[in-house]
C-alpha positions in Angstrom: -116.0 123.8 137.3 -116.0 126.9 135.2 -118.5 127.4 132.4 -117.5 125.1 129.5 -117.4 126.3 126.0 -117.0 123.7 123.2 -114.9 125.2 120.3 -116.6 122.8 117.8 -119.8 122.5 115.9 -119.5 118.7 115.8 -122.8 117.0 116.6 -121.0 113.9 117.9 -118.9 115.9 120.4 -122.0 117.7 121.5 -123.8 114.4 122.0 -120.9 112.9 124.0 -120.7 115.9 126.4 -124.5 115.7 126.8 -124.2 111.9 127.5 -122.0 112.5 130.5 -124.2 115.3 131.8 -122.0 118.3 131.2 -123.6 121.7 130.7 -121.8 123.7 128.0 -122.1 126.3 125.3 -121.0 125.9 121.7 -118.8 128.5 120.1 -117.1 127.0 117.0 -113.6 128.0 116.1 -113.0 129.8 112.9 -109.4 128.8 112.3 -108.3 127.3 109.1 -107.1 123.8 109.5 -103.7 123.9 108.0 -101.4 122.1 110.5 -97.7 122.3 110.2 -97.1 118.8 111.4 -97.9 115.7 109.4 -97.4 113.3 112.4 -101.0 112.3 113.4 -100.7 112.8 117.2 -98.8 116.1 116.7 -101.4 117.2 114.2 -104.4 116.7 116.4 -102.7 118.4 119.3 -101.8 121.4 117.1 -105.3 121.7 115.7 -107.1 121.2 119.1 -104.9 123.9 120.7 -105.5 126.2 117.7 -109.3 125.9 118.1 -109.2 126.3 121.8 -106.9 129.4 121.6 -109.1 131.0 118.9 -112.2 130.7 121.0 -110.6 131.6 124.3 -109.2 134.7 122.6 -112.7 135.8 121.7 -114.0 135.6 125.3 -114.3 139.0 126.9 -111.5 139.7 129.3 -113.8 140.0 132.3 -115.2 136.5 131.7 -111.9 134.5 131.1 -111.5 133.5 134.8 -114.9 131.8 134.7 -114.7 129.7 131.5 -112.9 126.7 130.2 -112.7 126.3 126.5 -112.5 122.8 125.0 -111.0 122.3 121.6 -110.7 118.9 119.8 -109.6 117.4 116.5 -109.8 113.8 115.2 -107.9 112.2 112.3 -107.7 108.7 111.0 -104.2 107.4 110.0 -103.3 104.3 108.0 -99.5 104.0 108.3 -98.3 107.5 107.5 -101.3 108.4 105.4 -103.6 110.8 107.3 -107.3 110.9 106.4 -109.5 113.7 107.3 -113.1 114.2 106.0 -113.4 112.9 102.4 -115.0 115.9 100.8 -116.3 113.9 97.8 -117.9 110.6 97.1 -114.9 109.4 95.1 -112.5 110.2 98.0 -114.9 108.5 100.5 -114.8 105.3 98.4 -111.0 105.5 98.1 -110.5 105.9 101.8 -112.8 103.0 102.7 -111.1 100.8 100.0 -107.8 101.5 101.8 -109.2 100.9 105.3 -111.3 97.8 104.7 -109.8 94.6 105.9 -107.0 96.4 107.8 -106.1 98.0 111.1 -105.8 101.7 111.3 -105.4 104.3 114.0 -107.7 107.1 115.2 -106.2 110.0 117.0 -108.1 112.7 118.9 -106.3 115.7 120.4 -108.0 117.6 123.1 -107.0 121.0 124.6 -108.6 122.7 127.6 -107.8 126.4 128.3 -108.9 128.3 131.3 -107.4 130.9 133.6 -106.7 130.6 137.3 -105.9 133.8 139.4 -105.2 135.7 136.2 -102.8 133.0 134.8 -103.6 130.9 131.7 -103.8 127.2 132.3 -103.7 124.9 129.3 -104.0 121.1 129.3 -103.5 119.1 126.1 -103.5 115.4 125.5 -104.3 112.9 122.8 -105.7 109.4 122.6 -105.0 106.7 120.1 -107.4 103.8 119.2 -106.6 101.0 116.9 -109.6 100.0 114.7 -109.7 96.8 112.6 -112.3 96.7 109.8 -113.8 93.6 108.2 -113.2 93.3 104.4 -115.7 95.3 102.4 -116.6 94.6 98.8 -116.8 97.4 96.2 -120.6 97.1 96.4 -120.5 97.3 100.3 -118.5 100.5 100.0 -120.8 102.1 97.4 -123.9 101.2 99.5 -122.3 102.7 102.6 -121.3 105.9 100.7 -124.8 106.1 99.3 -126.1 106.6 102.9 -124.2 110.0 103.0 -122.9 109.1 106.4 -119.2 109.1 105.5 -119.1 112.6 104.1 -118.5 114.6 107.3 -116.4 112.0 109.2 -112.6 111.6 109.4 -111.6 108.4 107.5 -115.1 108.4 105.8 -116.8 106.3 108.4 -118.8 106.6 111.6 -118.2 103.7 114.1 -121.4 104.7 115.9 -123.5 104.6 112.7 -124.1 102.2 109.8 -120.4 101.3 109.4 -120.7 99.5 112.8 -121.3 96.3 110.8 -117.8 96.5 109.3 -115.9 97.0 112.6 -114.1 93.8 113.6 -112.2 95.0 116.6 -111.0 98.1 118.5 -108.2 98.5 120.9 -108.5 101.6 123.0 -111.2 104.1 123.7 -114.4 103.7 121.6 -115.5 107.3 122.3 -112.1 108.5 120.9 -113.2 107.0 117.6 -116.6 108.8 117.8 -114.6 112.1 118.3 -114.0 112.8 122.0 -112.3 110.5 124.6 -114.8 111.5 127.3 -113.3 109.3 130.1 -109.9 110.9 129.8 -111.5 114.3 129.3 -113.4 114.0 132.5 -110.3 112.9 134.5 -108.4 115.9 133.1 -111.3 118.3 134.0 -111.4 117.0 137.5 -107.7 117.9 137.9 -108.4 121.5 136.8 
C-alpha cells in the first residue's frame, strides 16, 4: 500500500488507524466546511472528498504516485436536522436534549485518493449507524456537558467516552460512530 496521509487532525481517527496497525502521516485539510448538500450522507461524502482533494493537491507532483490521502467527515442526524460540533455549552445541552430517549443516525463519509500509473483514483463511501440513547434528565445533561467531552464531537457526545452510560443500542458499525468505519475502510484499501 502507498504511504497513507490522514487529512484530519481528529485524535479519534488517529487512534482508530493506530488500533488497526496502519502507519500514516497527518496533514490536516484547511478547507472551510460549507457543504452545498443538506442531506446527511451527501454532506459527509462532499466534505470527505473536499478534505482529501485539498491535501492531495498539496502533495508534490513527484510523490503523488506513492501516497493515498484519506479524508473523512462525520455528522449526527435526527430526522432532517443535522448536528455537527456544538460550539457552545448551550448548544451542546440543546443537542443532547433532542437526542436523549430517541434514535438518531450517525453518518461518516470517507474518501481515499491516490494515483495509479499517472491516473487519479478516488474511492468514496459512507456508513450509517443508528444510535438509540436512554432518557437523560436535565441534570444528567448538565453533568455530562460539565465534563467538556461534548464540545468537539458531532452531536455533542462521544460514544467511546463518558456518554457510553446513555447509549441503549446501536445498529451498524460502532467505529463509524467514533468517527471512522475502519472495517469498511480496510476492505476498500485492500481493493486499491
